[in-house]
A tleap script that builds the chain and sets N, CA, C and O, in Angstrom:
source leaprc.protein.ff14SB
mol = sequence {
  NMET LYS ILE LYS THR LEU ILE ALA CYS THR
  ILE GLY PHE LEU ILE SER SER CYS ALA CYS
  GLU ILE GLU ILE ALA SER SER ASP VAL PRO
  GLN SER VAL LEU THR ALA PHE SER GLY LYS
  TYR ALA GLY ALA SER ASP VAL GLU TRP GLU
  VAL GLU LYS GLU ASP GLY LYS LEU TYR TYR
  GLU ALA GLU PHE LYS VAL ASP GLY LYS ARG
  LYS GLU ALA TYR PHE ARG PRO ASP GLY THR
  PHE SER LYS GLU CGLU
}
set mol.1.N position { 20.692 0.960 12.843 }
set mol.1.CA position { 19.170 1.124 12.619 }
set mol.1.C position { 19.105 -0.426 11.307 }
set mol.1.O position { 19.756 -0.813 10.336 }
set mol.2.N position { 18.039 -0.801 12.001 }
set mol.2.CA position { 17.637 -1.578 10.789 }
set mol.2.C position { 17.186 -1.738 9.308 }
set mol.2.O position { 15.961 -1.804 9.408 }
set mol.3.N position { 17.398 -1.804 8.424 }
set mol.3.CA position { 16.414 -1.755 6.523 }
set mol.3.C position { 15.605 -1.121 7.240 }
set mol.3.O position { 15.665 -0.019 7.785 }
set mol.4.N position { 14.399 -2.364 7.168 }
set mol.4.CA position { 13.047 -2.101 7.044 }
set mol.4.C position { 12.285 -0.478 7.948 }
set mol.4.O position { 11.241 0.139 7.733 }
set mol.5.N position { 13.633 -0.230 9.171 }
set mol.5.CA position { 13.135 1.092 10.162 }
set mol.5.C position { 13.396 2.364 9.040 }
set mol.5.O position { 12.571 3.210 8.697 }
set mol.6.N position { 15.208 2.178 8.457 }
set mol.6.CA position { 15.440 3.461 7.809 }
set mol.6.C position { 14.303 3.036 6.664 }
set mol.6.O position { 13.860 4.094 6.217 }
set mol.7.N position { 13.916 2.351 6.272 }
set mol.7.CA position { 12.881 2.850 4.611 }
set mol.7.C position { 11.460 3.192 5.068 }
set mol.7.O position { 10.703 3.741 4.267 }
set mol.8.N position { 11.026 2.879 6.399 }
set mol.8.CA position { 9.624 3.025 7.068 }
set mol.8.C position { 9.592 5.069 7.594 }
set mol.8.O position { 8.660 5.873 7.606 }
set mol.9.N position { 10.891 5.198 7.902 }
set mol.9.CA position { 11.556 6.402 8.209 }
set mol.9.C position { 11.664 7.511 6.948 }
set mol.9.O position { 11.503 8.731 7.007 }
set mol.10.N position { 11.966 6.733 5.874 }
set mol.10.CA position { 12.316 7.454 4.751 }
set mol.10.C position { 11.023 8.029 3.792 }
set mol.10.O position { 10.802 9.138 3.304 }
set mol.11.N position { 10.175 6.555 3.754 }
set mol.11.CA position { 8.820 6.560 3.296 }
set mol.11.C position { 8.421 7.637 3.879 }
set mol.11.O position { 8.462 8.685 3.235 }
set mol.12.N position { 7.935 7.636 5.249 }
set mol.12.CA position { 7.265 8.378 6.046 }
set mol.12.C position { 7.993 9.804 5.848 }
set mol.12.O position { 7.012 10.470 5.517 }
set mol.13.N position { 8.615 10.318 5.840 }
set mol.13.CA position { 9.546 11.682 5.396 }
set mol.13.C position { 8.846 11.974 4.067 }
set mol.13.O position { 8.032 12.884 3.915 }
set mol.14.N position { 9.236 11.124 3.127 }
set mol.14.CA position { 8.801 12.020 1.962 }
set mol.14.C position { 7.367 12.169 1.944 }
set mol.14.O position { 6.929 13.034 1.186 }
set mol.15.N position { 6.575 11.517 2.609 }
set mol.15.CA position { 4.917 11.595 2.558 }
set mol.15.C position { 4.467 12.567 3.053 }
set mol.15.O position { 3.531 13.187 2.548 }
set mol.16.N position { 5.167 12.966 4.373 }
set mol.16.CA position { 4.419 13.851 5.115 }
set mol.16.C position { 4.772 14.806 4.365 }
set mol.16.O position { 3.772 15.521 4.302 }
set mol.17.N position { 6.192 15.605 3.294 }
set mol.17.CA position { 6.614 16.319 2.935 }
set mol.17.C position { 6.035 16.808 1.996 }
set mol.17.O position { 6.189 17.991 1.691 }
set mol.18.N position { 5.057 15.790 1.189 }
set mol.18.CA position { 4.278 16.288 0.006 }
set mol.18.C position { 3.362 15.564 -0.209 }
set mol.18.O position { 3.541 14.399 0.146 }
set mol.19.N position { 1.797 15.958 -0.968 }
set mol.19.CA position { 0.958 15.158 -1.470 }
set mol.19.C position { 1.335 13.863 -2.954 }
set mol.19.O position { 1.158 14.147 -4.139 }
set mol.20.N position { 1.755 12.774 -2.547 }
set mol.20.CA position { 2.354 12.757 -3.715 }
set mol.20.C position { 2.438 10.835 -3.261 }
set mol.20.O position { 2.668 10.554 -2.085 }
set mol.21.N position { 2.261 9.845 -4.152 }
set mol.21.CA position { 2.226 8.625 -4.744 }
set mol.21.C position { 3.928 8.220 -4.305 }
set mol.21.O position { 4.807 9.011 -4.648 }
set mol.22.N position { 4.242 7.130 -3.647 }
set mol.22.CA position { 5.161 6.626 -4.088 }
set mol.22.C position { 5.577 5.082 -4.096 }
set mol.22.O position { 5.731 4.410 -3.077 }
set mol.23.N position { 5.734 4.631 -5.402 }
set mol.23.CA position { 6.105 3.080 -5.540 }
set mol.23.C position { 6.865 2.182 -4.472 }
set mol.23.O position { 7.957 2.650 -4.151 }
set mol.24.N position { 6.458 0.796 -3.756 }
set mol.24.CA position { 7.358 0.137 -2.713 }
set mol.24.C position { 7.463 -1.252 -3.322 }
set mol.24.O position { 7.192 -1.416 -4.511 }
set mol.25.N position { 7.832 -2.212 -2.578 }
set mol.25.CA position { 8.332 -3.144 -3.016 }
set mol.25.C position { 7.105 -3.813 -2.333 }
set mol.25.O position { 6.308 -3.029 -1.819 }
set mol.26.N position { 6.846 -5.072 -2.253 }
set mol.26.CA position { 5.960 -5.750 -1.320 }
set mol.26.C position { 6.386 -6.014 0.335 }
set mol.26.O position { 5.730 -5.920 1.372 }
set mol.27.N position { 7.805 -6.390 0.053 }
set mol.27.CA position { 8.575 -6.415 1.337 }
set mol.27.C position { 8.209 -5.253 2.215 }
set mol.27.O position { 8.133 -5.514 3.416 }
set mol.28.N position { 7.923 -3.778 1.767 }
set mol.28.CA position { 7.536 -3.101 2.107 }
set mol.28.C position { 6.461 -2.669 2.958 }
set mol.28.O position { 6.403 -1.816 3.843 }
set mol.29.N position { 5.574 -3.518 2.440 }
set mol.29.CA position { 4.524 -3.053 2.719 }
set mol.29.C position { 3.940 -3.770 4.052 }
set mol.29.O position { 4.093 -4.991 4.061 }
set mol.30.N position { 3.267 -3.178 5.226 }
set mol.30.CA position { 3.137 -4.188 6.396 }
set mol.30.C position { 2.554 -5.720 6.424 }
set mol.30.O position { 2.196 -6.147 5.326 }
set mol.31.N position { 2.447 -6.399 7.295 }
set mol.31.CA position { 2.243 -7.582 7.494 }
set mol.31.C position { 0.490 -7.443 7.351 }
set mol.31.O position { -0.237 -7.994 6.524 }
set mol.32.N position { 0.147 -6.579 8.379 }
set mol.32.CA position { -1.407 -6.556 8.503 }
set mol.32.C position { -1.911 -6.055 6.702 }
set mol.32.O position { -2.814 -6.781 6.284 }
set mol.33.N position { -1.630 -5.402 6.093 }
set mol.33.CA position { -2.020 -4.922 4.986 }
set mol.33.C position { -1.613 -5.926 3.512 }
set mol.33.O position { -2.127 -5.891 2.394 }
set mol.34.N position { -0.918 -6.462 3.845 }
set mol.34.CA position { -0.531 -7.999 2.723 }
set mol.34.C position { -1.821 -9.034 3.404 }
set mol.34.O position { -2.633 -9.599 2.671 }
set mol.35.N position { -1.835 -9.143 4.745 }
set mol.35.CA position { -2.976 -10.422 4.807 }
set mol.35.C position { -4.129 -9.679 4.753 }
set mol.35.O position { -5.014 -10.508 4.543 }
set mol.36.N position { -4.694 -8.428 4.833 }
set mol.36.CA position { -6.029 -8.104 4.545 }
set mol.36.C position { -6.344 -8.315 2.650 }
set mol.36.O position { -7.230 -8.919 2.046 }
set mol.37.N position { -5.067 -7.439 2.140 }
set mol.37.CA position { -5.572 -7.839 1.068 }
set mol.37.C position { -5.517 -9.014 0.167 }
set mol.37.O position { -6.221 -9.085 -0.840 }
set mol.38.N position { -4.480 -10.160 0.615 }
set mol.38.CA position { -4.387 -11.362 -0.018 }
set mol.38.C position { -5.791 -12.347 0.771 }
set mol.38.O position { -6.190 -13.472 0.470 }
set mol.39.N position { -6.181 -11.596 1.626 }
set mol.39.CA position { -8.119 -12.122 2.170 }
set mol.39.C position { -9.202 -11.424 1.162 }
set mol.39.O position { -9.910 -12.111 0.427 }
set mol.40.N position { -9.256 -10.235 1.189 }
set mol.40.CA position { -9.755 -9.610 0.019 }
set mol.40.C position { -9.980 -10.599 -1.479 }
set mol.40.O position { -10.874 -11.284 -1.976 }
set mol.41.N position { -8.500 -10.161 -1.826 }
set mol.41.CA position { -8.562 -9.959 -3.406 }
set mol.41.C position { -7.601 -11.505 -3.421 }
set mol.41.O position { -6.443 -11.454 -3.838 }
set mol.42.N position { -8.231 -12.926 -2.904 }
set mol.42.CA position { -7.178 -14.454 -3.123 }
set mol.42.C position { -6.918 -14.708 -4.247 }
set mol.42.O position { -6.232 -15.668 -4.595 }
set mol.43.N position { -7.526 -13.726 -5.131 }
set mol.43.CA position { -7.154 -14.373 -7.038 }
set mol.43.C position { -5.783 -13.555 -7.663 }
set mol.43.O position { -4.951 -13.874 -8.512 }
set mol.44.N position { -5.973 -12.330 -6.803 }
set mol.44.CA position { -4.671 -11.073 -7.692 }
set mol.44.C position { -4.241 -11.747 -7.946 }
set mol.44.O position { -4.206 -12.855 -7.412 }
set mol.45.N position { -3.563 -11.282 -9.148 }
set mol.45.CA position { -1.930 -11.117 -10.096 }
set mol.45.C position { -1.803 -9.848 -10.217 }
set mol.45.O position { -2.601 -8.924 -10.055 }
set mol.46.N position { -0.320 -9.906 -10.629 }
set mol.46.CA position { 0.241 -8.129 -10.633 }
set mol.46.C position { 0.183 -7.474 -10.021 }
set mol.46.O position { -0.252 -6.373 -10.357 }
set mol.47.N position { 0.569 -7.723 -8.776 }
set mol.47.CA position { 0.130 -6.509 -8.192 }
set mol.47.C position { 1.494 -6.018 -7.496 }
set mol.47.O position { 2.446 -6.593 -6.967 }
set mol.48.N position { 1.056 -4.386 -7.803 }
set mol.48.CA position { 2.304 -3.753 -7.390 }
set mol.48.C position { 1.333 -2.469 -6.146 }
set mol.48.O position { 0.130 -2.229 -6.045 }
set mol.49.N position { 2.542 -1.911 -5.395 }
set mol.49.CA position { 2.227 -0.908 -4.498 }
set mol.49.C position { 2.687 0.487 -4.584 }
set mol.49.O position { 3.509 0.897 -5.404 }
set mol.50.N position { 2.001 1.305 -3.529 }
set mol.50.CA position { 2.496 2.341 -3.539 }
set mol.50.C position { 1.873 3.191 -1.919 }
set mol.50.O position { 0.762 2.909 -1.471 }
set mol.51.N position { 2.701 4.102 -1.302 }
set mol.51.CA position { 2.223 4.596 -0.472 }
set mol.51.C position { 1.842 5.811 -0.153 }
set mol.51.O position { 2.742 6.477 0.359 }
set mol.52.N position { 0.657 6.427 -0.295 }
set mol.52.CA position { 0.540 7.716 -0.165 }
set mol.52.C position { -0.379 8.180 1.027 }
set mol.52.O position { -1.049 7.480 1.786 }
set mol.53.N position { -0.206 9.790 0.982 }
set mol.53.CA position { -1.013 10.657 1.862 }
set mol.53.C position { -2.079 11.218 1.199 }
set mol.53.O position { -1.761 11.874 0.208 }
set mol.54.N position { -3.348 11.147 1.476 }
set mol.54.CA position { -4.376 12.055 1.309 }
set mol.54.C position { -5.430 12.092 2.528 }
set mol.54.O position { -6.008 11.222 3.179 }
set mol.55.N position { -5.414 13.530 2.537 }
set mol.55.CA position { -6.282 14.110 3.293 }
set mol.55.C position { -6.103 13.965 4.723 }
set mol.55.O position { -6.959 13.972 5.608 }
set mol.56.N position { -4.414 13.789 4.828 }
set mol.56.CA position { -3.615 13.987 6.193 }
set mol.56.C position { -3.429 12.211 6.522 }
set mol.56.O position { -2.561 11.785 7.285 }
set mol.57.N position { -4.229 11.492 5.929 }
set mol.57.CA position { -3.623 10.198 6.071 }
set mol.57.C position { -2.571 9.158 5.219 }
set mol.57.O position { -1.995 9.169 4.131 }
set mol.58.N position { -2.640 8.606 5.941 }
set mol.58.CA position { -1.271 7.059 4.980 }
set mol.58.C position { -2.249 5.966 4.502 }
set mol.58.O position { -3.128 5.428 5.176 }
set mol.59.N position { -2.005 5.793 3.516 }
set mol.59.CA position { -2.471 4.889 2.871 }
set mol.59.C position { -1.586 4.026 2.104 }
set mol.59.O position { -0.630 4.645 1.636 }
set mol.60.N position { -1.625 2.345 1.738 }
set mol.60.CA position { -1.136 1.239 1.133 }
set mol.60.C position { -2.540 0.922 0.044 }
set mol.60.O position { -3.660 0.458 0.255 }
set mol.61.N position { -1.758 1.488 -1.337 }
set mol.61.CA position { -2.180 1.794 -2.704 }
set mol.61.C position { -2.178 0.112 -2.801 }
set mol.61.O position { -1.607 -0.530 -1.919 }
set mol.62.N position { -2.941 -0.659 -4.077 }
set mol.62.CA position { -2.641 -2.072 -4.665 }
set mol.62.C position { -3.374 -1.883 -5.744 }
set mol.62.O position { -4.545 -1.575 -5.965 }
set mol.63.N position { -2.228 -2.188 -6.509 }
set mol.63.CA position { -2.410 -1.634 -8.325 }
set mol.63.C position { -2.356 -3.324 -8.595 }
set mol.63.O position { -1.368 -3.978 -8.261 }
set mol.64.N position { -3.465 -3.894 -9.196 }
set mol.64.CA position { -3.524 -5.519 -9.850 }
set mol.64.C position { -4.534 -6.215 -10.431 }
set mol.64.O position { -5.703 -5.832 -10.479 }
set mol.65.N position { -4.112 -7.215 -10.869 }
set mol.65.CA position { -5.610 -7.722 -12.090 }
set mol.65.C position { -6.563 -8.880 -10.678 }
set mol.65.O position { -6.185 -9.322 -9.593 }
set mol.66.N position { -7.575 -8.962 -11.272 }
set mol.66.CA position { -8.520 -10.088 -10.390 }
set mol.66.C position { -9.637 -9.979 -11.495 }
set mol.66.O position { -9.998 -8.879 -11.913 }
set mol.67.N position { -10.267 -11.380 -12.036 }
set mol.67.CA position { -11.025 -11.816 -13.127 }
set mol.67.C position { -10.575 -11.234 -14.456 }
set mol.67.O position { -11.453 -11.387 -15.304 }
set mol.68.N position { -9.313 -10.514 -14.988 }
set mol.68.CA position { -9.168 -9.684 -15.830 }
set mol.68.C position { -9.339 -8.589 -16.014 }
set mol.68.O position { -9.183 -8.135 -17.148 }
set mol.69.N position { -9.674 -7.880 -15.078 }
set mol.69.CA position { -9.818 -6.597 -14.552 }
set mol.69.C position { -9.169 -5.681 -13.941 }
set mol.69.O position { -9.241 -5.726 -12.713 }
set mol.70.N position { -8.390 -4.639 -14.525 }
set mol.70.CA position { -7.641 -3.540 -13.551 }
set mol.70.C position { -8.192 -2.972 -12.361 }
set mol.70.O position { -9.282 -2.401 -12.381 }
set mol.71.N position { -7.412 -3.110 -11.186 }
set mol.71.CA position { -8.539 -2.503 -10.058 }
set mol.71.C position { -7.182 -1.969 -9.129 }
set mol.71.O position { -6.086 -2.518 -9.243 }
set mol.72.N position { -7.375 -1.065 -8.399 }
set mol.72.CA position { -7.088 -0.551 -7.072 }
set mol.72.C position { -7.664 -0.520 -5.845 }
set mol.72.O position { -8.714 0.069 -5.586 }
set mol.73.N position { -6.874 -1.262 -4.937 }
set mol.73.CA position { -7.675 -0.962 -3.497 }
set mol.73.C position { -7.145 -0.572 -2.335 }
set mol.73.O position { -6.113 -1.169 -2.030 }
set mol.74.N position { -7.638 0.475 -1.377 }
set mol.74.CA position { -6.417 1.041 -0.365 }
set mol.74.C position { -6.755 0.410 1.012 }
set mol.74.O position { -7.811 -0.113 1.367 }
set mol.75.N position { -5.867 0.545 1.541 }
set mol.75.CA position { -5.599 -0.029 2.980 }
set mol.75.C position { -4.817 0.993 3.800 }
set mol.75.O position { -3.754 1.540 3.507 }
set mol.76.N position { -5.566 1.130 4.878 }
set mol.76.CA position { -4.493 1.706 6.044 }
set mol.76.C position { -2.926 1.215 6.720 }
set mol.76.O position { -2.125 0.367 6.327 }
set mol.77.N position { -2.907 1.931 7.622 }
set mol.77.CA position { -1.773 0.567 7.910 }
set mol.77.C position { -1.451 -0.400 8.747 }
set mol.77.O position { -0.504 -1.183 8.822 }
set mol.78.N position { -2.934 -0.099 9.702 }
set mol.78.CA position { -3.202 -1.057 10.021 }
set mol.78.C position { -4.403 -2.155 9.367 }
set mol.78.O position { -5.317 -2.678 10.004 }
set mol.79.N position { -4.136 -2.302 8.100 }
set mol.79.CA position { -4.791 -3.313 7.186 }
set mol.79.C position { -6.555 -3.186 7.071 }
set mol.79.O position { -7.342 -3.850 6.396 }
set mol.80.N position { -6.781 -2.095 7.983 }
set mol.80.CA position { -8.386 -1.599 7.144 }
set mol.80.C position { -8.283 -1.395 6.083 }
set mol.80.O position { -7.379 -0.851 5.448 }
set mol.81.N position { -9.746 -2.061 5.626 }
set mol.81.CA position { -9.981 -1.769 3.925 }
set mol.81.C position { -10.597 0.081 3.943 }
set mol.81.O position { -11.359 0.698 4.687 }
set mol.82.N position { -10.132 0.296 3.235 }
set mol.82.CA position { -10.828 1.679 2.926 }
set mol.82.C position { -11.727 1.963 1.119 }
set mol.82.O position { -12.740 2.509 0.682 }
set mol.83.N position { -10.856 1.385 0.742 }
set mol.83.CA position { -12.290 1.872 -0.705 }
set mol.83.C position { -11.489 0.932 -1.953 }
set mol.83.O position { -10.446 0.298 -1.795 }
set mol.84.N position { -12.298 1.044 -3.229 }
set mol.84.CA position { -11.589 0.704 -4.255 }
set mol.84.C position { -12.216 1.120 -5.481 }
set mol.84.O position { -13.396 1.445 -5.608 }
set mol.85.N position { -11.292 1.081 -6.412 }
set mol.85.CA position { -11.244 1.639 -7.719 }
set mol.85.C position { -11.108 0.977 -8.945 }
set mol.85.O position { -11.084 1.619 -9.995 }
savepdb mol mol.pdb
quit
């Protein structure tokens, strides 16, 4: 079994069993999400990723700095932007 598949399965299991956030490495974020994030926040720095389940839906959350402000952005696994805080 490939390591990324194993990681994805583990994340899926943990997320499905609780309503929680799990910190993940950027290498574990789907390429579609990374592409959407870099297109929307080209000047972002200090990016940290989490995966979470909210209202039965899976989201990838980026916490980052842009223009000197700390922000959070949420993306669906297909790269669709959801919201910013």
